C-alpha positions in Angstrom: 30.3 -34.0 9.0 31.7 -30.7 7.7 29.7 -31.0 4.5 26.4 -31.4 6.4 27.0 -29.2 9.3 23.7 -27.4 9.0 21.9 -30.7 8.9 23.7 -31.7 12.1 22.8 -28.5 13.9 19.2 -28.8 12.8 19.0 -32.2 14.4 19.3 -30.5 17.8 15.9 -29.0 17.6 14.4 -32.5 17.7 16.0 -33.2 21.1 14.3 -32.8 24.4 16.8 -33.0 27.3 16.5 -32.8 31.1 19.4 -31.0 32.9 19.8 -31.8 36.6 22.3 -30.2 38.9 23.6 -27.2 40.9 22.2 -23.9 39.7 24.6 -21.0 40.0 24.1 -17.3 39.2 27.3 -15.6 37.9 27.6 -11.9 38.5 30.1 -9.9 36.6 30.8 -6.5 38.1 32.7 -4.2 35.7 34.5 -1.1 36.7 37.9 0.6 36.6 40.9 1.0 38.9 42.7 4.3 38.6 43.7 5.2 42.2 44.8 3.9 45.5 42.7 4.3 48.6 43.8 6.8 51.2 42.5 4.5 53.9 44.7 1.5 53.1 47.2 0.4 50.5 44.5 -1.1 48.3 43.0 -0.3 44.9 39.8 1.6 44.6 37.3 -0.1 42.3 35.0 2.4 40.6 31.8 0.5 39.7 30.3 0.9 36.2 27.8 -1.9 35.7 26.7 -5.4 36.7 25.9 -8.3 34.3 24.3 -11.6 35.4 24.7 -14.9 33.6 23.6 -18.5 34.1 26.2 -20.7 35.7 26.6 -24.3 36.7 23.9 -26.6 35.5 22.0 -23.6 34.3 24.9 -22.7 32.0 24.8 -26.3 30.6 21.1 -25.9 29.9 21.6 -22.4 28.4 24.2 -23.7 26.0 21.9 -26.4 24.7 18.9 -24.1 24.6 20.9 -21.6 22.4 21.6 -24.5 20.0 17.8 -24.8 19.7 17.2 -27.9 21.7 14.2 -28.2 24.0 15.6 -28.0 27.6 14.0 -28.6 31.0 15.9 -27.7 34.2 15.7 -29.5 37.6 17.4 -27.9 40.6 17.1 -25.6 43.6 17.3 -21.8 44.1 16.9 -19.8 47.3 14.1 -17.4 48.1 16.2 -14.4 47.3 17.1 -11.9 44.6 19.7 -14.0 43.0 17.3 -16.9 42.7 14.7 -14.6 41.0 17.3 -13.3 38.6 18.4 -16.8 37.7 14.9 -18.0 37.0 14.2 -14.9 34.9 17.3 -15.4 32.8 16.6 -19.1 32.3 13.0 -18.3 31.2 14.2 -15.7 28.8 16.7 -18.2 27.4 13.7 -20.5 26.5 14.5 -23.1 29.3 11.6 -24.9 31.0 11.9 -24.0 34.7 8.9 -25.9 36.0 11.3 -28.4 37.6 13.1 -25.8 39.6 12.2 -25.6 43.3 12.6 -22.6 45.7 14.1 -23.6 49.0 14.0 -20.9 51.6 16.5 -22.9 53.7 19.4 -22.3 51.4 20.6 -19.3 49.4 21.1 -19.3 45.6 24.7 -19.9 44.9 26.1 -16.6 43.7 29.6 -16.0 42.3 30.6 -12.4 41.9 33.6 -11.5 39.8 35.2 -8.0 39.8 36.7 -7.0 36.4 38.6 -3.8 35.6 40.3 -2.9 32.3 39.7 -6.5 31.1 41.5 -8.0 34.1 39.8 -10.3 36.7 40.6 -8.8 40.1 38.6 -10.8 42.6 35.8 -13.4 43.0 33.5 -13.7 46.0 31.2 -16.7 46.5 27.9 -16.8 48.5 26.7 -20.3 49.0 25.8 -23.1 51.4 27.1 -26.5 50.5 24.4 -28.5 52.4 23.0 -31.7 51.0 19.5 -31.6 49.5 16.8 -32.6 52.1 15.3 -36.1 51.9 11.9 -34.5 51.3 13.1 -32.6 48.2 15.0 -35.7 46.9 11.8 -37.6 47.0 9.9 -34.8 45.3 12.4 -34.6 42.5 12.5 -38.4 42.0 8.7 -38.6 41.8 8.7 -35.8 39.2 11.4 -37.5 37.2 9.5 -40.8 37.3 6.5 -39.0 35.9 8.3 -37.0 33.2 11.2 -39.2 32.1 9.6 -40.6 29.0 9.4 -37.1 27.5 13.2 -36.8 27.3 15.8 -38.3 25.0 18.6 -37.9 27.6 19.4 -36.7 31.1 22.4 -34.5 31.7 23.8 -34.3 35.3 25.9 -31.2 36.1 27.5 -31.7 39.5 29.2 -28.7 41.1 29.3 -30.2 44.6 26.9 -27.5 46.0 24.6 -30.1 47.6 22.0 -30.8 44.9 23.3 -34.3 44.2 23.9 -36.4 47.3 25.4 -39.8 46.5 22.3 -41.9 46.9 20.1 -39.4 45.1 22.5 -39.2 42.2 22.6 -43.0 41.9 18.8 -43.2 42.0 18.6 -40.6 39.1 20.9 -42.7 37.0 19.2 -46.0 37.8 15.8 -44.5 36.9 17.0 -43.1 33.6 18.7 -46.3 32.7 15.5 -48.2 33.5 13.7 -46.1 30.9 16.6 -46.5 28.5 17.7 -42.9 28.6 21.3 -41.9 28.1 22.9 -40.1 31.1 25.7 -37.7 30.5 27.6 -36.4 33.5 29.9 -33.5 34.4 31.4 -35.0 37.6 32.8 -33.4 40.7 34.9 -34.6 43.7 37.3 -37.6 44.1 34.7 -40.3 44.4 32.8 -41.0 41.2 31.0 -44.2 42.3 27.8 -42.2 42.4 27.9 -41.9 38.6 28.2 -45.7 38.0 26.1 -46.7 35.0 26.1 -43.3 33.2 26.5 -43.3 29.4 29.4 -40.9 29.4 31.5 -38.7 31.8 33.3 -35.5 30.7 36.1 -34.4 33.1 39.4 -32.5 32.8 42.9 -33.7 33.4 43.3 -32.8 37.1 39.9 -34.3 38.0 40.7 -37.5 36.2 44.1 -37.7 37.9 42.5 -37.1 41.3 40.1 -40.0 40.9 42.3 -42.6 39.2 45.6 -41.8 40.8 47.2 -41.9 37.4 49.4 -39.0 36.4 48.5 -38.1 32.8 51.9 -37.5 31.2 51.2 -38.9 27.8 48.5 -40.6 25.6 49.3 -44.0 27.1 48.6 -42.7 30.6 45.4 -41.0 29.4 44.2 -44.2 27.7 44.9 -46.3 30.8 43.0 -43.8 33.0 40.0 -43.8 30.6 39.9 -47.6 30.5 40.0 -47.8 34.2 37.1 -45.5 34.6 35.2 -47.2 31.8 35.4 -50.5 33.7 35.1 -49.3 37.3 32.0 -47.2 36.6 30.5 -49.3 33.8 30.4 -46.3 31.4 29.8 -46.2 27.7 32.5 -43.6 27.2 34.9 -41.3 29.1 36.0 -38.0 27.6 39.1 -36.4 29.2 39.7 -32.7 28.4 43.3 -31.7 28.3 43.2 -27.9 28.1 45.5 -26.6 25.4 46.4 -30.2 24.4 42.9 -31.0 23.3 40.6 -34.0 24.2 40.9 -37.8 24.5 37.9 -40.2 24.2 37.8 -43.8 25.4 34.6 -45.5 24.5 33.3 -49.1 24.3 33.6 -50.8 20.9 35.4 -47.7 19.6 39.0 -46.9 18.8 40.5 -44.3 21.2 40.1 -40.8 19.7 42.4 -37.9 20.3 41.8 -34.4 19.0 43.9 -31.3 19.3 42.5 -28.1 20.8 40.8 -25.8 18.3 41.2 -22.5 20.2 43.1 -19.8 18.3 43.3 -17.5 21.3 42.4 -18.2 24.9 40.8 -15.3 26.7 38.9 -17.1 29.6 38.5 -20.8 30.2 35.5 -20.3 32.6 32.5 -22.3 31.4 34.4 -24.3 28.8 33.7 -27.6 30.6 30.0 -26.8 30.6 30.1 -26.1 26.9 31.9 -29.4 26.2 29.3 -31.3 28.2 26.4 -29.5 26.5 27.5 -30.0 22.9 28.7 -33.6 23.4 25.4 -34.4 25.1 23.4 -32.9 22.3 25.3 -34.7 19.7 24.9 -38.1 21.4 21.3 -37.5 22.2 20.6 -36.7 18.5 22.2 -40.0 17.6 25.5 -38.8 16.1 28.7 -41.0 16.4 31.2 -40.6 19.2 33.9 -39.0 17.1 31.6 -36.5 15.6 30.3 -35.6 19.1 33.9 -35.0 20.4 34.8 -33.0 17.2 31.8 -30.7 17.7 32.4 -30.3 21.4 36.1 -29.5 20.8 35.2 -26.9 18.3 32.6 -25.3 20.7 35.2 -25.2 23.5 37.6 -23.4 21.1 35.0 -20.8 20.5 33.9 -20.2 24.1 37.4 -19.8 25.6 37.8 -16.8 23.3 35.0 -15.0 25.2 35.0 -13.4 28.6 33.3 -15.3 31.5 30.4 -17.7 31.3 29.3 -17.7 27.7 27.3 -19.8 25.3 28.1 -20.9 21.7 25.7 -20.2 18.9 24.8 -22.4 15.8 26.3 -20.0 13.3 29.6 -19.8 15.3 29.8 -23.6 15.1 28.9 -23.6 11.4 31.7 -21.0 10.7 34.3 -23.0 12.5 33.2 -26.4 11.2 32.7 -25.4 7.6 34.4 -22.0 7.0 33.9 -22.2 3.3 30.1 -22.6 3.8 29.9 -19.6 6.2 27.6 -16.9 4.8 27.6 -13.1 5.1 24.0 -13.5 6.5 25.5 -14.7 9.7 26.0 -11.0 10.5 22.2 -10.8 11.3 21.8 -12.0 14.8 19.7 -11.6 18.0 20.7 -9.0 20.5 22.2 -11.4 23.0 24.6 -12.8 20.4 25.4 -9.3 19.2 26.4 -8.3 22.8 28.7 -11.3 23.0 30.3 -10.2 19.7 30.7 -6.7 20.9 32.3 -7.7 24.2 34.7 -10.0 22.3 35.8 -7.1 20.1 36.1 -4.6 23.0 38.3 -7.0 25.0 40.6 -7.1 22.0 40.9 -3.3 22.1 38.5 -2.5 19.3 36.2 0.6 19.1 32.6 -0.3 18.7 30.4 2.0 16.6 26.6 2.0 16.7 24.0 3.5 14.3 20.4 2.8 13.5 17.5 3.4 11.1 15.2 1.9 8.5 17.7 1.8 5.6 14.7 1.5 3.2 16.5 2.7 0.1 19.7 1.1 -1.1 21.6 4.2 -2.4 25.2 5.2 -2.8 24.7 7.8 0.0 23.6 5.1 2.3 26.7 3.0 1.5 28.9 6.1 2.1 27.1 6.8 5.4 27.8 3.2 6.7 31.4 3.3 5.5 31.8 6.6 7.4 30.3 5.0 10.5 32.8 2.1 10.2 35.7 4.5 9.7 34.9 6.1 13.1 36.0 2.9 14.9 36.6 -0.8 14.3 33.4 -2.7 14.6 30.0 -1.4 13.3 26.7 -2.5 14.8 23.5 -1.5 12.9 20.1 -1.4 14.7 17.7 -2.0 11.8 14.0 -1.1 12.1 11.8 -4.2 11.7 9.1 -2.0 10.0 9.9 0.5 7.3 8.8 4.0 8.2 9.1 5.2 4.6 7.8 2.3 2.6 5.1 0.4 4.5 5.4 -3.4 4.2 9.0 -3.4 3.0 10.5 -6.7 4.1 13.0 -6.3 6.9 14.6 -9.7 5.8 15.5 -8.2 2.5 16.8 -5.0 4.0 18.9 -6.8 6.5 20.4 -9.1 3.8 21.3 -6.1 1.7 23.1 -4.5 4.7 24.8 -7.7 5.6 26.4 -7.8 2.1 28.2 -4.5 2.8 31.8 -4.9 4.0 31.4 -1.9 6.4 28.7 -3.6 8.4 29.8 -6.2 11.0 26.6 -6.9 12.9 22.9 -6.3 12.4 20.2 -6.4 15.1 16.5 -5.9 14.3 14.8 -3.3 16.5 12.1 -0.7 16.6 12.2 3.1 17.0 10.9 2.7 20.5 13.6 0.1 21.4 16.7 1.9 19.9 17.8 3.5 23.2 17.4 0.2 25.1 19.4 -1.6 22.4 22.1 1.1 22.6 22.3 0.6 26.4 22.7 -3.2 25.9 25.4 -2.8 23.2 27.2 0.0 25.1 29.0 1.3 22.0 32.1 3.6 22.2 30.7 5.8 19.4 27.2 6.6 18.2 26.6 8.0 14.7 23.5 9.1 13.0 22.6 11.2 10.0 20.0 13.3 11.7 21.1 16.0 14.1 17.9 16.1 16.1 18.0 12.3 16.7 21.6 12.6 17.9 20.6 15.3 20.4 18.1 12.9 22.0 20.8 10.4 23.0 21.5 10.7 26.8 24.9 12.3 27.5 27.6 9.9 28.6 31.3 10.3 29.4 31.8 6.8 27.9 30.1 7.4 24.5 31.2 9.7 21.7 28.2 11.1 19.8 28.3 12.6 16.4 26.1 13.4 13.4 26.6 12.8 9.7 27.6 14.8 7.9 29.4 16.6 10.8 28.5 20.2 11.2 30.8 22.8 13.0 28.8 22.9 16.2 27.0 19.5 16.2 28.7 16.4 17.4 32.3 17.1 16.3 33.7 18.8 19.4 32.3 16.3 21.9 33.3 13.5 19.6 37.0 14.6 19.5 37.0 15.4 23.2 35.6 12.0 24.3 37.4 9.8 21.8 40.8 11.3 22.7 40.6 9.4 26.0 40.8 6.1 24.1 44.3 4.6 23.8 43.9 4.2 20.0 43.2 7.8 19.4 46.6 9.2 20.3 49.0 7.7 17.9 52.0 9.6 19.4 51.4 8.6 23.0 53.4 5.8 24.5 51.2 2.7 25.3 50.3 2.3 28.9 51.3 -1.1 30.3 48.3 -3.3 31.2 49.7 -3.8 34.7 50.5 -0.2 35.3 49.9 0.8 38.9 47.2 3.4 39.6 48.2 6.7 41.1 47.5 7.3 44.8 44.5 9.5 45.5 45.4 13.0 46.4 
């Protein structure tokens, strides 16, 4: 499969899949903790920003959409701000949301995580775990009956929030099987009888132990649990994820297949189960063999656990991991959402992110020196490249981006416009901003979090604020003793 990885990834674009399940909005509230409250012996969280991401079944759909499959979503949101944000994010991700219903009787499930200095401090949940009404169940089934022939497969993502009552879930699977559609399930709870007849289930070790009553101490135990579920639920296959130990597949008419975990470094396991379900479902829907499906899903899980929070995996990331020798420098050119993901990953590893922008119309030695200077200011250089040339009208942005991608100093390239540069900068949130024009540098809004400098540096432009701001970063003071990650904040005076 490695030799034809791009062909495999391209097969996803031919898939049209329906995702049914509990829709969740994940809110990440970033800030810092530097002091103790004078009111009580608790930390004070200084708010910086909020980020919203698709969670639950919406995250499953998002993963498949980013792998360029055609995805439709079926579920419920509340008549509230969280619901509107979720629908907006799903629509922006290219997901068909016509099957999502607004129910004023229940709030949108919202999970809020507080994160300071890269550490997860607290999570709050706002939800109502009430079963879906009989009226809405009937409405969804009627819609499914009408649209089922448009899909190659149905994916059920159950988070036990009430979207999938037992009888309703069984009716969905029965209807899909009647139309010869594969059903892939991410199960929940300790009674999986509602998923009987599905093509495949994907569950972790503790979930499998809870349902089968078998302690999974070794491969023999895992195989026995998988075989039991295969027979009891009349499944085509059972994938058991084992965390750092990898994955184990038991499937009909197939030899058992075990694969070790692919993660090099685990940063956050949140959302990894969704990624496994998404990628395995896409592979099976596209007609690829079981072992190839598990291999791709395992690789995707290894990528996503190296990112913070609910994240998706991109085609070029899979290509790099599956076929590292085939990976191309052009992978540096990416959409803004993927660039943000790369930047966050770098920042969480303590790297300084540098941002610059422009048309880069003429490939000169001075331009190369400028970009090398930008990179020398930090660790990871993001270039905002104008889609249209301001100097040479009609100059192809594709060629310019490919030239920049070939430079070792450049890590990521995002196409933009002069009007959108500041917005792109706000999304990237760099530690350092560099530009070769003093006047443009002066137009950047002041920020305590961003070092701003011009190139070449003049005595009174950029250099002083650059040194002042960058000195607060732990990497800037080589003589200072490192501060422990768990150092306690000082009490407020």
